[in-house]
C-alpha positions as CSV (number, residue, x, y, z in Angstrom):
1,M,110.9,153.0,107.6
2,R,109.7,149.4,107.7
3,R,106.9,148.2,105.5
4,R,103.7,147.1,107.2
5,L,102.4,143.6,106.8
6,D,99.1,142.2,108.1
7,L,98.6,138.5,108.2
8,F,95.2,137.0,107.5
9,G,95.1,133.3,108.6
10,T,92.7,130.9,107.0
11,I,91.4,127.3,106.9
12,H,91.7,126.0,103.4
13,F,88.1,125.0,103.2
14,D,85.6,127.2,105.0
15,R,82.3,129.0,104.3
16,L,83.3,131.1,101.3
17,S,80.9,134.0,101.8
18,K,82.1,134.5,105.3
19,V,85.8,134.5,104.4
20,E,85.1,136.8,101.4
21,D,83.4,139.4,103.6
22,E,85.9,139.2,106.4
23,L,88.9,139.5,104.0
24,T,87.3,142.4,102.2
25,D,86.9,144.3,105.5
26,Y,90.4,143.4,106.6
27,V,92.0,144.6,103.5
28,R,89.9,147.9,103.6
29,E,90.8,148.6,107.2
30,A,94.5,147.9,106.5
31,D,94.4,150.3,103.5
32,A,96.6,147.8,101.8
33,D,98.5,148.6,98.6
34,A,98.4,144.9,97.6
35,V,97.3,141.5,98.7
36,F,99.5,138.4,98.6
37,V,98.1,134.9,98.8
38,E,99.5,131.5,99.7
39,W,99.1,129.9,96.3
40,P,101.9,128.5,94.1
41,A,103.3,130.9,91.5
42,D,105.1,128.0,89.8
43,T,103.6,125.4,87.6
44,I,104.1,121.7,88.2
45,T,105.6,120.2,85.1
46,G,106.1,116.6,84.2
47,R,109.8,116.9,84.8
48,T,109.3,118.4,88.2
49,A,106.9,115.6,89.2
50,A,109.3,113.0,87.9
51,R,112.2,114.5,89.9
52,A,110.0,114.5,93.1
53,A,109.0,110.8,92.4
54,I,112.7,109.8,92.1
55,R,113.7,111.6,95.3
56,V,110.8,111.0,97.7
57,P,108.3,108.6,96.0
58,L,106.3,107.9,99.2
59,V,105.8,111.6,99.9
60,L,104.6,112.2,96.3
61,L,102.2,109.3,96.5
62,G,101.0,110.7,99.8
63,G,100.3,114.0,98.0
64,I,98.0,112.1,95.6
65,V,96.1,110.5,98.6
66,L,95.8,114.0,100.2
67,N,94.3,115.4,97.0
68,L,91.7,112.7,96.9
69,M,90.9,113.3,100.6
70,Q,90.5,117.1,100.0
71,S,88.4,116.9,96.9
72,P,85.0,116.3,98.6
73,Y,85.6,119.3,100.9
74,Y,86.8,121.6,98.1
75,L,83.8,120.6,96.0
76,L,81.4,121.2,98.8
77,F,82.8,124.6,100.0
78,N,84.5,126.1,97.0
79,R,82.9,124.3,94.0
80,R,86.3,123.7,92.6
81,F,89.7,122.2,93.6
82,D,91.0,125.4,95.2
83,S,91.5,126.8,98.6
84,T,88.9,129.1,100.1
85,E,91.5,131.9,100.6
86,H,92.5,131.8,96.9
87,V,89.0,132.0,95.7
88,A,88.3,134.8,98.1
89,T,91.3,136.9,96.9
90,E,90.2,136.4,93.3
91,R,86.9,138.1,94.3
92,L,88.4,141.2,95.8
93,S,88.0,144.6,94.1
94,P,89.9,144.8,90.8
95,E,91.6,147.9,92.1
96,T,93.5,145.7,94.7
97,P,96.5,144.0,93.2
98,V,96.8,140.3,94.1
99,H,100.0,138.3,93.8
100,S,100.6,134.5,94.4
101,V,103.8,134.0,96.3
102,D,103.9,130.4,97.4
103,R,105.7,127.5,95.7
104,S,104.2,124.1,95.1
105,L,104.9,121.3,97.6
106,V,106.0,119.1,94.6
107,S,108.8,121.6,93.8
108,V,109.9,121.5,97.4
109,M,110.1,117.7,97.2
110,T,112.7,118.0,94.4
111,E,115.0,119.7,97.0
112,S,114.6,117.0,99.7
113,G,117.6,116.3,101.8
114,P,119.2,112.9,102.4
115,L,117.1,112.0,105.4
116,A,113.8,112.5,103.6
117,I,115.1,110.6,100.6
118,A,116.3,107.7,102.7
119,L,113.2,107.4,104.8
120,S,110.9,107.6,101.8
121,W,112.7,104.8,99.9
122,L,113.2,102.8,103.1
123,V,109.4,102.6,103.8
124,L,108.5,102.0,100.2
125,I,111.0,99.1,99.9
126,A,109.7,97.7,103.2
127,F,106.2,97.5,101.7
128,L,107.5,96.0,98.5
129,V,109.3,93.3,100.5
130,I,106.3,92.5,102.7
131,A,103.6,92.6,99.9
132,P,105.3,93.1,96.5
133,I,102.3,92.6,94.2
134,R,99.7,94.5,96.3
135,T,102.1,97.4,96.9
136,A,103.1,97.5,93.2
137,V,99.5,97.6,92.1
138,T,98.7,100.3,94.7
139,V,101.6,102.5,93.6
140,G,100.6,102.0,89.9
141,V,97.0,103.0,90.6
142,L,98.0,106.0,92.6
143,L,100.4,107.2,90.0
144,A,97.8,106.8,87.2
145,V,95.2,108.7,89.3
146,G,97.7,111.4,90.1
147,V,98.6,112.0,86.4
148,G,95.0,112.0,85.3
149,F,94.0,114.3,88.1
150,R,96.7,116.8,87.2
151,L,95.6,116.8,83.6
152,V,92.0,117.5,84.5
153,F,93.2,120.2,87.1
154,R,95.0,122.1,84.4
155,R,91.8,122.3,82.2
156,D,89.1,122.9,84.8
157,R,89.5,123.1,88.6
158,G,85.8,122.5,89.1
159,L,85.9,119.3,87.1
160,A,89.0,118.3,89.0
161,A,87.1,118.5,92.3
162,V,84.3,116.4,90.9
163,V,86.7,113.8,89.5
164,G,88.7,113.7,92.7
165,T,85.5,113.2,94.7
166,L,84.3,110.4,92.4
167,V,87.6,108.6,92.6
168,A,87.6,108.8,96.4
169,V,84.1,107.5,96.6
170,A,84.8,104.8,94.1
171,G,87.9,103.7,96.2
172,I,85.8,103.5,99.3
173,F,83.1,101.4,97.6
174,A,85.7,99.2,96.0
175,T,87.2,98.4,99.4
176,A,83.7,97.7,100.7
177,W,83.3,95.0,98.0
178,F,86.4,93.2,99.3
179,D,86.5,94.2,103.0
180,I,83.9,96.3,104.7
181,E,86.1,96.8,107.8
182,A,88.9,98.4,105.7
183,T,86.2,100.7,104.3
184,A,85.7,102.1,107.8
185,G,89.4,102.8,108.0
186,L,89.3,104.7,104.7
187,L,86.3,106.8,106.0
188,L,88.3,107.7,109.1
189,L,91.2,108.8,106.9
190,V,88.9,111.0,104.7
191,A,87.4,112.5,107.8
192,L,90.8,113.8,109.1
193,P,90.7,117.2,107.2
194,L,87.2,117.9,108.6
195,A,88.3,116.9,112.1
196,G,91.3,119.2,111.8
197,A,89.1,122.1,110.9
198,V,86.9,121.5,113.9
199,V,90.0,121.4,116.1
200,V,91.1,124.8,114.7
201,S,87.7,126.3,115.4
202,L,87.7,125.1,119.0
203,D,91.3,126.1,120.0
204,P,93.8,127.4,117.4
205,G,96.6,127.2,120.0
206,K,96.4,123.4,120.0
207,I,96.4,122.7,116.3
208,L,99.4,120.4,116.2
209,R,98.5,118.5,119.3
210,G,94.9,118.0,118.1
211,S,95.9,116.9,114.7
212,A,98.4,114.4,116.2
213,R,95.6,113.0,118.5
214,L,93.2,112.7,115.6
215,G,95.8,110.8,113.6
216,L,96.3,108.4,116.4
217,V,92.6,107.9,116.7
218,A,92.3,107.1,113.0
219,L,95.3,104.7,113.2
220,F,93.7,102.9,116.2
221,G,90.4,102.7,114.4
222,W,92.1,101.2,111.4
223,L,94.0,98.6,113.4
224,V,90.8,97.6,115.2
225,L,88.5,97.5,112.2
226,S,90.7,96.3,109.3
227,T,91.5,92.7,108.6
228,D,93.5,93.1,105.3
229,L,95.9,96.0,106.0
230,V,98.3,96.2,103.1
231,V,96.5,98.7,100.8
232,G,95.0,100.6,103.8
233,W,98.3,100.8,105.6
234,F,100.1,102.1,102.5
235,A,97.5,104.9,102.1
236,L,97.8,105.8,105.8
237,V,101.6,105.8,105.8
238,A,101.8,107.8,102.6
239,Y,99.3,110.3,104.0
240,T,101.4,110.6,107.2
241,A,104.6,111.0,105.1
242,V,103.3,114.0,103.1
243,G,101.8,115.6,106.3
244,Q,105.2,115.3,108.0
245,F,107.0,116.6,105.0
246,A,104.7,119.6,104.7
247,L,105.2,120.3,108.4
248,R,109.0,120.0,108.3
249,T,109.3,122.1,105.2
250,I,106.9,124.9,106.2
251,D,109.9,127.2,107.1
252,V,111.2,126.8,103.6
253,R,107.9,127.9,102.1
254,N,107.7,130.8,104.6
255,E,111.1,132.0,103.6
256,H,110.1,131.7,99.9
257,M,106.9,133.7,100.4
258,L,108.7,136.5,102.3
259,D,111.4,136.7,99.7
260,R,108.8,136.9,96.9
261,M,106.8,139.6,98.7
262,T,109.9,141.7,99.4
263,T,111.0,141.5,95.8
264,I,107.5,142.4,94.4
265,A,107.1,145.2,97.0
266,D,110.5,146.7,95.9
267,E,109.5,146.5,92.2
268,E,106.0,147.9,92.7
269,G,106.6,150.3,95.6
270,Y,104.2,148.8,98.1
271,D,104.3,150.0,101.7
272,T,101.3,148.3,103.2
273,M,100.5,144.7,102.4
274,V,98.2,141.8,103.5
275,L,99.3,138.2,103.2
276,V,96.4,135.7,103.1
277,T,97.7,132.3,104.2
278,G,96.9,129.1,106.0
279,L,96.9,129.4,109.8
280,A,99.8,127.1,110.2
281,H,102.1,129.6,108.5
282,V,101.2,132.7,110.5
283,S,103.5,132.2,113.5
284,G,106.5,131.3,111.4
285,L,105.9,134.2,109.0
286,G,105.6,136.6,111.9
287,E,108.9,135.4,113.4
288,R,110.8,136.0,110.2
289,A,109.1,139.2,108.9
290,T,111.4,141.5,111.0
291,G,114.5,140.2,109.2
292,R,112.9,141.3,105.9
293,G,112.3,144.9,107.0
294,L,108.6,144.1,107.6
295,R,106.4,145.1,110.6
296,V,103.5,142.8,111.4
297,S,100.9,145.0,112.9
298,R,97.8,142.8,112.8
299,T,96.9,139.1,112.5
300,Y,93.6,137.4,111.9
301,T,92.9,134.0,113.4
302,P,90.1,132.0,111.7
303,R,87.4,129.9,113.3
304,W,85.8,127.3,111.0
305,L,82.3,128.4,109.8
306,R,82.3,131.2,112.4
307,T,83.7,134.7,112.7
308,G,87.4,134.9,113.5
309,T,89.3,137.2,115.8
310,I,91.8,140.1,115.1
311,D,94.9,140.7,117.2
312,D,96.0,144.4,116.9
313,D,99.2,143.8,118.8
314,P,100.6,140.3,117.9
315,E,103.7,138.9,119.5
316,F,105.9,136.3,118.0
317,E,108.5,134.2,119.8
318,P,112.0,134.7,118.2
319,N,113.4,132.0,116.1
320,E,116.0,130.3,118.2
321,D,119.2,128.9,116.9
322,R,120.0,125.2,117.5
323,E,120.9,124.6,121.2
324,R,124.0,123.2,122.8
325,V,122.5,120.0,124.1
326,S,125.4,119.0,126.4
327,R,126.2,122.2,128.2
328,D,127.2,120.6,131.5
329,H,129.6,118.1,129.9
330,P,131.0,119.9,126.8
331,I,133.8,117.4,126.1
332,Q,132.9,114.4,128.2
333,P,131.8,111.4,126.1
334,G,129.3,108.8,127.2
335,S,131.0,105.8,128.9
336,T,131.3,102.5,127.1
337,G,129.1,100.9,129.7
338,R,126.3,103.3,129.2
339,R,126.4,102.9,125.5
340,A,126.4,99.1,125.8
341,A,123.3,99.4,128.0
342,A,121.7,101.7,125.6
343,S,122.4,99.3,122.7
344,L,120.9,96.4,124.6
345,V,117.7,98.4,125.2
346,D,117.5,99.5,121.6
347,L,118.2,95.9,120.4
348,T,115.3,94.7,122.5
349,A,113.0,97.4,121.1
350,V,113.9,96.6,117.5
351,T,113.3,92.9,118.3
352,V,109.9,93.6,119.7
353,L,109.0,95.7,116.7
354,T,110.2,92.9,114.3
355,W,108.1,90.3,116.3
356,A,105.1,92.6,115.9
357,L,105.8,92.8,112.1
358,A,106.0,89.0,111.9
359,R,102.8,88.6,113.8
360,G,101.1,91.1,111.5
361,L,102.2,89.2,108.4
362,D,100.7,86.0,109.9
363,L,97.4,87.8,110.4
364,V,97.2,89.2,106.8
365,P,95.5,86.7,104.5
366,G,97.9,85.5,101.8
367,L,101.1,86.5,103.6
368,R,103.5,84.6,105.8
369,S,106.3,85.7,108.1
370,E,109.0,83.8,106.3
371,T,112.6,84.0,107.6
372,G,113.8,86.2,104.7
373,F,111.0,88.7,105.1
374,V,111.6,88.8,108.9
375,L,115.4,89.4,108.5
376,V,114.9,92.1,106.0
377,G,112.2,93.6,108.2
378,F,114.6,93.5,111.2
379,A,117.3,95.4,109.2
380,L,114.9,98.0,107.9
381,I,113.2,98.5,111.3
382,A,116.6,98.9,113.0
383,F,117.7,101.5,110.5
384,G,114.5,103.5,110.7
385,Y,114.3,103.2,114.5
386,H,117.8,104.7,115.1
387,L,117.7,107.2,112.2
388,G,114.2,108.5,112.9
389,L,114.6,108.9,116.7
390,E,118.1,110.4,116.5
391,A,117.2,112.8,113.8
392,A,114.1,114.0,115.6
393,F,115.1,113.9,119.2
394,G,118.9,113.3,119.3
395,R,118.4,110.0,121.1
396,T,116.8,106.6,121.0
397,L,114.9,104.9,123.8
398,G,118.0,103.3,125.1
399,K,120.0,106.6,125.0
400,R,117.2,108.4,126.8
401,L,117.1,105.8,129.6
402,T,120.9,106.0,130.0
403,R,121.1,109.8,129.7
404,L,123.0,109.9,126.4
405,V,122.5,112.1,123.4
406,V,124.0,112.3,119.9
407,T,125.7,115.6,119.2
408,D,128.1,117.1,116.7
409,E,131.8,117.4,117.7
410,E,131.1,120.9,119.3
411,G,128.3,119.7,121.5
412,F,125.4,121.0,119.3
413,E,122.5,119.1,117.9
414,A,123.6,116.7,115.2
415,S,122.3,117.5,111.7
416,R,120.0,115.1,109.9
417,R,122.7,114.4,107.4
418,A,125.1,113.4,110.2
419,C,122.5,111.1,111.7
420,L,122.0,109.5,108.3
421,V,125.7,108.9,107.8
422,R,126.3,107.4,111.3
423,N,123.4,105.0,110.8
424,L,124.3,103.9,107.3
425,V,127.7,102.8,108.8
426,R,126.0,101.1,111.7
427,P,125.9,97.6,110.1
428,V,129.8,97.7,109.9
429,D,130.0,98.7,113.6
430,F,127.4,96.0,114.4
431,V,129.6,93.1,113.2
432,V,129.8,90.4,115.9
433,L,127.4,92.3,118.2
434,Y,129.1,95.7,117.9
435,L,132.6,94.3,118.3
436,V,133.9,96.7,115.6
437,G,132.1,99.6,117.1
438,F,133.4,99.0,120.6
439,V,137.0,98.4,119.4
440,T,136.9,101.7,117.5
441,M,135.5,103.4,120.6
442,G,138.3,102.1,122.7
443,L,140.9,103.5,120.3
444,T,139.5,107.0,120.0
445,K,139.8,109.7,122.6
446,R,136.1,110.6,122.6
447,R,134.8,107.0,122.3
448,Q,133.6,107.4,118.7
449,R,132.6,104.4,116.7
450,L,133.3,104.2,113.0
451,G,130.0,105.8,112.1
452,D,130.6,108.7,114.5
453,L,134.1,109.4,112.9
454,L,132.6,109.5,109.4
455,A,129.6,111.6,110.4
456,G,131.5,114.0,112.8
457,T,129.2,113.0,115.7
458,E,129.7,112.0,119.3
459,V,127.5,110.4,122.0
460,R,127.7,112.5,125.2
461,K,126.3,112.4,128.7
462,V,123.5,114.8,129.7
463,D,122.0,115.3,133.2
């Protein structure tokens, strides 16, 4: 007999009394033996934070920015730096066992793969090349704020929310002293969590699309309003980095929570359970619950500041394995002509991006688009352009236009590690305008350049 699991979705800052009442009724109706909550069971130590900083420094700095952005909302809604669902579970009846089953995002950072590590360091180095002093000062300030905030958090979460809010407000006023337009950009960034909650309350089925649009709106506003972009751009990029990292590692945390729940249920003999978690986790948890011998019988979908809805017969799409992206041409490589055309398009795209970088440097007071900076920028942009698009979509703009895609040697989606390897070797293939690459392609049966041979990848035609 499979255990029963009910999922209670939440928004991390919401009207506490509403969530508390709804959760109490939900747990009572489920007749749950225990309640599990998305809250880290581990403690962030100095060693853990240091390991995360070494592997993905930009993501860790983005986490500090995110904490500062969240502090005013946690202070307003929860009176402490804590999620609404965690506070609500602490107020349940003492007769109901409550277990924390999540892991901290910082601990997940310590297990980052090569792609995340490469991109994090790549972007950080790019900022240091473009504006070394301002970037170094910004990084130092954020690290100091992060350490201080963590020390206060350990002693008093209520005080942590106050301190985080004061730091955020002080930062906004400090930018106003130097550049009032940049302050408007910071206000847009701080407003993103609130805007996301509004999107959830309007249409939970469009969370990701809505969040992406809101991010673009903030980015556009910043570009229009700001005149000195270095510090503001760094905060925005770091925030985007931690958001993407959290999104791309959400399955890792879902697996961890289900493993912890199963272990505790085995030890305590629980048969009926309720998991209280952020709405973004609900779908993934539902997909994977069956494999753990769990039956999801109900789900609760929140609406910000308003009563949510209960689904007594939830359905979840199965988790699909990676697809064979070149079904029609399982062994047919892309022609040399197509790849040459794709390379020309991509080279044009990278050149345009580099020109935009040079123009941006000219517009920032105190900076100049010197030749050395531009050449370094070209190399970094080219690497990030190819790696990011191939890892995310399997193809760059040029490959999309010429109907090519990067796969592994069996025709399946190339792994991120493989994409990283083939792009690290790209400078060698690029010697004398891809002469080395094209010679290697001519000598191999499947037209693989040196990077493909080392990464175990191919470029194939798709229709």
